[in-house]
BATI-555574 format. One record per atom (N, C-alpha, C): x, y, z; residue in three letters. Coordinates in steps of 0.2 Angstrom, whole numbers, padded with zeros to 4 digits, always signed. Layout:
N
XYZALA;...
# end
This chain:
189
+0004-0006+0000MET;+0000+0000+0000MET;+0005+0006+0000MET;+0003+0011-0005GLN;+0008+0017-0006GLN;+0004+0022+0000GLN;+0009+0025+0003LYS;+0008+0031+0008LYS;+0012+0036+0007LYS;+0010+0042+0009GLU;+0014+0048+0009GLU;+0014+0052+0015GLU;+0020+0055+0017ILE;+0021+0058+0023ILE;+0025+0064+0021ILE;+0023+0070+0025ALA;+0027+0076+0024ALA;+0032+0077+0029ALA;+0038+0077+0027LEU;+0044+0078+0032LEU;+0047+0085+0030LEU;+0045+0090+0034GLY;+0048+0097+0033GLY;+0044+0099+0026GLY;+0048+0101+0022THR;+0046+0104+0015THR;+0045+0098+0010THR;+0048+0092+0012GLU;+0048+0087+0007GLU;+0042+0082+0009GLU;+0040+0079+0003LYS;+0035+0074+0004LYS;+0038+0068+0002LYS;+0037+0062+0006ILE;+0040+0056+0004ILE;+0035+0051+0003ILE;+0035+0047-0002MET;+0031+0042-0004MET;+0035+0035-0001MET;+0031+0031+0002TYR;+0033+0025+0005TYR;+0028+0019+0004TYR;+0031+0013+0003THR;+0026+0007+0003THR;+0026+0004+0010THR;+0020+0004+0012LEU;+0018+0000+0019LEU;+0017-0007+0017LEU;+0021-0011+0020ARG;+0020-0018+0019ARG;+0019-0022+0026ARG;+0014-0025+0026ARG;+0012-0029+0033ARG;+0015-0036+0032ARG;+0018-0038+0037SER;+0020-0045+0037SER;+0019-0049+0044SER;+0016-0055+0043SER;+0015-0059+0049SER;+0021-0062+0052SER;+0027-0061+0049ARG;+0033-0063+0051ARG;+0037-0058+0055ARG;+0035-0052+0053ALA;+0039-0046+0057ALA;+0037-0046+0064ALA;+0042-0044+0068ARG;+0041-0044+0075ARG;+0042-0036+0077ARG;+0044-0032+0073ARG;+0045-0025+0074ARG;+0045-0021+0068ARG;+0045-0015+0068MET;+0045-0011+0062MET;+0052-0010+0059MET;+0052-0010+0052ARG;+0058-0009+0049ARG;+0058-0004+0043ARG;+0062+0001+0043LEU;+0062+0005+0038LEU;+0068+0004+0033LEU;+0066+0004+0027ALA;+0072+0003+0022ALA;+0072+0007+0016ALA;+0078+0010+0014VAL;+0078+0014+0008VAL;+0082+0010+0003VAL;+0080+0009-0003HIS;+0083+0005-0008HIS;+0087+0009-0012HIS;+0091+0006-0016ARG;+0096+0010-0021ARG;+0092+0014-0026ARG;+0086+0012-0028ASP;+0083+0016-0033ASP;+0079+0022-0029ASP;+0080+0023-0023GLY;+0077+0028-0019GLY;+0070+0027-0016GLY;+0067+0020-0018SER;+0061+0019-0015SER;+0061+0017-0007SER;+0056+0019-0004VAL;+0056+0018+0004VAL;+0051+0013+0005VAL;+0053+0008+0010VAL;+0048+0003+0012VAL;+0048+0003+0019VAL;+0042+0003+0022LEU;+0041+0002+0029LEU;+0038-0005+0030LEU;+0041-0009+0034THR;+0038-0016+0035THR;+0036-0016+0043THR;+0029-0018+0044THR;+0027-0018+0050THR;+0023-0025+0052THR;+0023-0027+0058PRO;+0019-0033+0060PRO;+0012-0032+0058PRO;+0008-0037+0057THR;+0001-0036+0055THR;-0003-0032+0059THR;-0002-0033+0066TRP;-0006-0030+0071TRP;-0004-0023+0073TRP;+0001-0020+0070PHE;+0002-0013+0070PHE;-0003-0008+0066PHE;-0005-0003+0069GLY;-0009+0002+0066GLY;-0005+0006+0061GLY;-0008+0009+0056SER;-0005+0014+0052SER;-0003+0020+0055SER;-0005+0022+0060ARG;-0003+0028+0063ARG;+0003+0027+0067ARG;+0005+0021+0069ALA;+0011+0019+0072ALA;+0016+0019+0067ALA;+0015+0017+0061GLY;+0019+0017+0056GLY;+0021+0024+0054GLY;+0016+0028+0053GLU;+0018+0036+0051GLU;+0022+0039+0057GLU;+0021+0038+0063GLY;+0025+0040+0068GLY;+0032+0038+0068GLY;+0033+0031+0066PHE;+0040+0028+0066PHE;+0043+0032+0059PHE;+0040+0033+0054VAL;+0043+0036+0048VAL;+0045+0043+0051VAL;+0041+0047+0054ALA;+0042+0054+0056ALA;+0048+0054+0061ALA;+0049+0049+0066ARG;+0054+0049+0070ARG;+0061+0048+0067ARG;+0060+0045+0061HIS;+0067+0043+0058HIS;+0068+0047+0051HIS;+0065+0053+0052ALA;+0065+0058+0046ALA;+0072+0060+0044ALA;+0076+0062+0049ARG;+0083+0064+0047ARG;+0087+0058+0044ARG;+0086+0052+0047TRP;+0090+0046+0044TRP;+0087+0045+0037TRP;+0081+0045+0036LEU;+0078+0044+0030LEU;+0080+0049+0024LEU;+0080+0055+0026MET;+0082+0060+0021MET;+0090+0059+0019MET;+0094+0058+0024ASN;+0101+0057+0023ASN;+0102+0051+0018ASN;+0098+0045+0019LYS;+0099+0039+0015LYS;+0097+0041+0008LYS;+0091+0045+0007ILE;+0088+0046+0001ILE;+0094+0050-0003ILE;+0096+0055+0000ALA;+0102+0060-0002ALA;+0108+0056-0004ALA;+0110+0051+0000PHE;+0115+0047-0002PHE;+0115+0043-0008PHE;+0109+0040-0009PHE;+0107+0036-0015PHE;+0107+0040-0021PHE;+0104+0046-0020ARG;+0104+0051-0026ARG;+0110+0053-0029ARG;+0116+0053-0024GLY;+0122+0055-0026GLY;+0126+0049-0029GLY;+0124+0043-0029LEU;+0127+0038-0032LEU;+0126+0037-0040LEU;+0132+0035-0043PRO;+0131+0034-0050PRO;+0125+0029-0052PRO;+0122+0030-0058PRO;+0116+0025-0060PRO;+0118+0018-0058PRO;+0112+0015-0057LEU;+0113+0008-0055LEU;+0116+0003-0061LEU;+0120-0001-0058ASP;+0123-0006-0062ASP;+0118-0011-0064ASP;+0118-0013-0070PRO;+0112-0018-0073PRO;+0112-0024-0068PRO;+0118-0027-0066VAL;+0119-0033-0062VAL;+0114-0032-0056VAL;+0113-0026-0053ALA;+0108-0025-0047ALA;+0101-0026-0049ALA;+0099-0026-0056LEU;+0093-0027-0058LEU;+0091-0034-0060LEU;+0096-0038-0060TYR;+0094-0045-0062TYR;+0089-0048-0058TYR;+0085-0054-0061GLY;+0080-0057-0058GLY;+0081-0064-0058GLY;+0076-0068-0057ARG;+0076-0075-0056ARG;+0080-0079-0062ARG;+0078-0077-0068ARG;+0081-0081-0074ARG;+0089-0080-0073ARG;+0091-0074-0072GLU;+0099-0073-0071GLU;+0101-0077-0065GLU;+0098-0077-0060TYR;+0100-0081-0054TYR;+0101-0088-0056TYR;+0096-0091-0059LEU;+0096-0098-0061LEU;+0102-0100-0066LEU;+0103-0095-0071SER;+0108-0096-0075SER;+0115-0095-0072SER;+0117-0091-0067TYR;+0122-0090-0064TYR;+0124-0094-0058TYR;+0119-0097-0055LYS;+0120-0100-0048LYS;+0126-0105-0048LYS;+0126-0110-0052GLU;+0131-0115-0052GLU;+0138-0111-0053GLU;+0139-0107-0057GLU;+0145-0104-0059GLU;+0148-0100-0052GLU;+0143-0097-0049ALA;+0144-0093-0043ALA;+0146-0098-0037ALA;+0142-0104-0037ARG;+0144-0109-0032ARG;+0151-0112-0033ARG;+0153-0113-0039ALA;+0160-0115-0041ALA;+0165-0110-0038ALA;+0164-0103-0039LEU;+0168-0098-0037LEU;+0169-0098-0030LEU;+0163-0099-0026VAL;+0163-0099-0019VAL;+0167-0104-0016VAL;+0165-0110-0019MET;+0169-0116-0016MET;+0177-0115-0017MET;+0179-0113-0023ARG;+0186-0112-0024ARG;+0189-0107-0019ARG;+0185-0101-0017LYS;+0187-0097-0012LYS;+0187-0099-0005LYS;+0182-0104-0004ILE;+0182-0107+0003ILE;+0189-0111+0004ILE;+0190-0115-0001LEU;+0196-0119-0001LEU;+0202-0115+0000LEU;+0202-0109-0003GLN;+0208-0105-0003GLN;+0210-0102+0004GLN;+0204-0100+0008PHE;+0205-0096+0014PHE;+0203-0100+0020PHE;+0199-0106+0019HIS;+0197-0109+0025HIS;+0202-0111+0030HIS;+0207-0114+0028ALA;+0213-0116+0033ALA;+0216-0110+0036ALA;+0217-0105+0033ARG;+0220-0098+0035ARG;+0216-0095+0041ARG;+0209-0097+0041LEU;+0205-0094+0046LEU;+0204-0100+0051LEU;+0208-0104+0053GLY;+0207-0109+0058GLY;+0204-0115+0056GLY;+0201-0116+0051GLY;+0198-0122+0048GLY;+0192-0125+0052GLY;+0188-0120+0055ALA;+0182-0122+0059ALA;+0177-0125+0054ALA;+0174-0130+0057GLU;+0169-0134+0053GLU;+0163-0130+0051GLU;+0161-0132+0044TYR;+0155-0128+0041TYR;+0151-0134+0039TYR;+0145-0133+0037HIS;+0140-0138+0036HIS;+0138-0137+0028HIS;+0133-0133+0027ARG;+0130-0133+0021ARG;+0132-0126+0018ARG;+0134-0125+0011VAL;+0136-0120+0007VAL;+0130-0119+0002VAL;+0127-0113+0003SER;+0121-0111-0002SER;+0123-0105-0006SER;+0120-0105-0012VAL;+0121-0099-0016VAL;+0114-0097-0018VAL;+0112-0090-0016LYS;+0105-0088-0016LYS;+0105-0081-0019LYS;+0098-0079-0020ASP;+0097-0073-0023ASP;+0095-0068-0018ASP;+0100-0067-0014GLN;+0097-0063-0008GLN;+0096-0055-0010GLN;+0092-0052-0006LYS;+0091-0045-0008LYS;+0095-0040-0004LYS;+0097-0042+0002THR;+0100-0037+0006THR;+0107-0038+0008THR;+0110-0044+0007CYS;+0116-0046+0009CYS;+0120-0049+0004CYS;+0127-0049+0005TRP;+0132-0053+0001TRP;+0133-0060+0003TRP;+0132-0060+0010GLY;+0134-0067+0013GLY;+0131-0067+0020GLY;+0131-0074+0023SER;+0129-0074+0030SER;+0131-0081+0032SER;+0132-0082+0039CYS;+0134-0088+0042CYS;+0129-0089+0048CYS;+0126-0095+0048SER;+0122-0097+0054SER;+0126-0100+0060SER;+0122-0100+0065ARG;+0125-0103+0071ARG;+0127-0111+0070ARG;+0123-0114+0065LYS;+0124-0121+0064LYS;+0130-0122+0059LYS;+0133-0116+0057GLY;+0139-0117+0052GLY;+0137-0117+0045GLY;+0131-0115+0043ASN;+0129-0115+0036ASN;+0131-0108+0033ASN;+0134-0108+0028LEU;+0136-0102+0024LEU;+0131-0101+0018LEU;+0129-0095+0018ASN;+0125-0093+0012ASN;+0129-0087+0009ASN;+0128-0087+0002PHE;+0132-0082-0002PHE;+0127-0080-0008PHE;+0128-0073-0010ASN;+0124-0070-0015ASN;+0127-0072-0021ASN;+0123-0074-0026TYR;+0126-0076-0033TYR;+0129-0070-0036TYR;+0127-0064-0034LYS;+0130-0058-0038LYS;+0137-0057-0035LYS;+0140-0061-0031LEU;+0147-0061-0030LEU;+0151-0062-0036LEU;+0148-0066-0041LEU;+0151-0067-0047LEU;+0153-0061-0050LEU;+0149-0055-0050PHE;+0151-0049-0053PHE;+0155-0044-0049PHE;+0157-0046-0043LEU;+0161-0041-0040LEU;+0169-0042-0042LEU;+0172-0037-0040SER;+0179-0037-0042SER;+0182-0043-0037SER;+0188-0046-0038GLU;+0192-0051-0035GLU;+0193-0049-0027GLU;+0195-0043-0026HIS;+0196-0041-0019HIS;+0190-0041-0015HIS;+0184-0039-0018LEU;+0178-0039-0014LEU;+0175-0046-0013LEU;+0176-0050-0018ARG;+0174-0057-0017ARG;+0178-0060-0011ARG;+0184-0059-0011ASP;+0188-0062-0005ASP;+0186-0059+0001ASP;+0185-0053+0001TYR;+0182-0050+0008TYR;+0176-0053+0010TYR;+0171-0054+0006VAL;+0165-0057+0008VAL;+0166-0064+0011VAL;+0170-0068+0007ILE;+0171-0075+0009ILE;+0175-0075+0015ILE;+0180-0072+0016VAL;+0184-0071+0023VAL;+0179-0069+0028VAL;+0175-0064+0027HIS;+0171-0062+0032HIS;+0166-0068+0035HIS;+0164-0071+0030GLU;+0159-0076+0033GLU;+0162-0082+0036GLU;+0168-0084+0032LEU;+0172-0089+0036LEU;+0175-0088+0043LEU;+0176-0082+0044ALA;+0178-0079+0051ALA;+0172-0080+0056ALA;+0167-0079+0053HIS;+0160-0080+0058HIS;+0160-0088+0060HIS;+0163-0092+0057LEU;+0163-0099+0059LEU;+0167-0100+0066LEU;+0172-0096+0067ALA;+0175-0096+0073ALA;+0173-0091+0078ALA;+0170-0086+0076GLU;+0167-0080+0080GLU;+0161-0077+0077GLU;+0155-0079+0080LEU;+0149-0076+0077LEU;+0148-0069+0077LEU;+0151-0066+0082SER;+0149-0059+0083SER;+0154-0055+0079SER;+0153-0048+0079HIS;+0159-0044+0076HIS;+0163-0041+0081HIS;+0166-0045+0085SER;+0170-0043+0091SER;+0177-0042+0088SER;+0181-0039+0093ARG;+0188-0038+0091ARG;+0192-0044+0089ARG;+0190-0050+0092ARG;+0193-0057+0090ARG;+0191-0058+0082ARG;+0184-0057+0080PHE;+0182-0058+0074PHE;+0187-0054+0069PHE;+0187-0047+0070TRP;+0191-0043+0066TRP;+0198-0045+0065TRP;+0201-0047+0071ALA;+0208-0049+0071ALA;+0209-0055+0066ALA;+0204-0060+0066LEU;+0204-0065+0061LEU;+0204-0063+0054LEU;+0199-0058+0053VAL;+0199-0055+0046VAL;+0205-0052+0044VAL;+0208-0048+0048ALA;+0214-0044+0047ALA;+0220-0049+0046ALA;+0220-0055+0050GLY;+0226-0059+0048GLY;+0226-0062+0041GLY;+0220-0062+0038VAL;+0220-0064+0031VAL;+0220-0058+0026VAL;+0216-0053+0028LEU;+0216-0047+0024LEU;+0217-0041+0028LEU;+0224-0039+0028PRO;+0226-0033+0032PRO;+0222-0026+0030PRO;+0220-0026+0024ASP;+0216-0020+0021ASP;+0209-0021+0021ASP;+0206-0025+0026TRP;+0199-0026+0026TRP;+0194-0020+0027TRP;+0197-0015+0030GLN;+0193-0009+0031GLN;+0191-0006+0025GLN;+0196-0005+0021ALA;+0195-0002+0014ALA;+0190-0006+0010ALA;+0191-0013+0010ARG;+0187-0017+0006ARG;+0180-0016+0008ARG;+0179-0016+0015ARG;+0172-0016+0018ARG;+0169-0009+0016ARG;+0172-0004+0016ARG;+0169+0003+0014ARG;+0167+0003+0007ARG;+0172+0000+0003GLU;+0170-0001-0004GLU;+0164-0005-0006GLU;+0163-0010-0002LEU;+0157-0015-0003LEU;+0151-0012+0000LEU;+0151-0008+0005ARG;+0146-0005+0008ARG;+0142+0000+0003ARG;+0147+0003-0002GLY;+0144+0008-0007GLY;+0140+0004-0012GLY;+0140-0003-0012MET;+0137-0007-0018MET;+0131-0011-0015MET;+0127-0007-0012ARG;+0121-0011-0009ARG;+0117-0014-0014ARG;+0114-0020-0012LEU;+0110-0024-0017LEU;+0103-0021-0016LEU;+0099-0022-0022LEU;+0091-0020-0022LEU;+0088-0026-0018LEU;
# end
């Protein structure tokens, strides 16, 4: 459902999405400038409007940030057909990289490795040791691919982003901070 709210002199259009799985409100600004507010089904629309208004400064900063970026890379617009055609190639790349870095990060046991079409992240690691990677890693430069793989492998030994975690990452990629900054500028849709 499309909604509009006035924030100062600006009017912002946002999509209100109700989800039975949501436990709290979540506000997202996408690369294309669209704004989505996700709420639990039992929340009223007034609560959502208040939430958007309370986060007005953050919202305006994010919209301005995305307006300042160069036009979208066509890779960010890929859909299911592209995912299915690149999935196995991405899996092969991920497995090669895991072999390259796994032992250097302590060789902690992992279980399943999945390649998905994730909308909001490049990779993740579950408490069970399952590794998930976005198929669009295939389209990143080598040094950013390495960062994502090393980051998730380090989570096998340390699930949080503690000092110990970052020390593990730094032991393999001393320039991890520059890579992380660069990757953050490449948000997915």
